[in-house]
N, C-alpha and C positions, 0 to 999 in steps of 0.2 A: 266414710266407709272405714271397713277394717283391711289392713295391708297384710297380704299374706307374704312371707319372705322365708324362702328355702334356701337352705347353705347348701353350697355347692358338694357334689360329691367328691369323696375324696379316693383314691385307689389304696386302699389298706393292704393290698396283696403284697406281702412280705418279700415273697420270691421274685415278684417281678421288679419291687425296690432295688433290691440285691443284686437283681441280673442290671439293673440301670448304673446302680454306683460301679459296679464291677467293668463293666463297661467304658465307664468314663474313666475309670483310675488306668485301666491298660491304656485307653488313647492317650490318657496323660504320659504315662509310662513311654510308649514309643515317641510321641511327639517330643519330650526331652531327647529320649534318644538318638531321635532323629536331626535334632538340631545340635546337640553336643559331641557326639561320636565323631562324624566326619573332622570336625575340629580336630581333635584328638589324634585321629588318624591321620590328616593330613600334616599336621606340625609334629607329629610324633615320627613319621617319614622322611619328612623333609631334617629333623635333627640327626637321625638314624643315617640317612644316606650319606648327610655332611660331615659329620663326626667320626662316624665307623666305616665307612665306605670311602668316604673322601670322594663324594660326588658332587659337583655342583652347577650351576647354570641350568640351561634346560631340559637336562635328564632328571635331574633333583626335584624341577617342579613336575613334570611328567609323571613321575614316581608317587609324588604325592598326592598328585590329583587321582591317579588310578587308584589309589589307597583309600581315599576319602570316597569316589564313586563306587567300588564294592563294599565300603561298609553302608552307606546308603540303599544298596540294593540289598545286602544281608537283610538288614534291617525292614524294607518292604516286603521281602520274603517272608521274612518271620510274622509280620503284621497278617500277612494273607493266610498264611498256615493256621495261627490264631483265629481268624475268622471263619475259617473253613473246617475245623475242630469245632468251633462254639457251633455251628449252624449243623454239623453231623450231630451233634449232642443233643440237640432241639429237635432232630428229626428222629431220633434214636427214643425219646421219650413219649414223643405224640403215640407211635404204636403201642406203648405201656398203658396208655390212658383208654384207648381204641378195645385193647384186648380184657381190659377190665369190664369194659361195659359189655363187648362180646361175649366174654365167659359167662355172662349169667344168662343170657339168650341161649347158648349151647348146652348148658344145663339142664335147663325146660327141654329142648328138643331131644334130648338124650334119654329121659324117663319116660 
């Protein structure tokens, strides 16, 4: 018997590949920022409060924690805005494709 094998189809769409790579890169960037920047904010604020303002103890810890939480919230906000803008860009591209197809029909109707 003859065995017929077919190669798995590969997605050769460079736009989709580029978009997937871009999404992974942005996710990696935001993940690294989410891990590192709160530590920087916490210890930077702690250092500043201790050495420049001479605040020690509980107020120092509270100020440092508030700074770290604010940084996390800013990163989450920026991530959400980035996702919203990407979704808006995708929605803006779809009507352009529809108008190209619809434009042919309109020219036929106007003649």
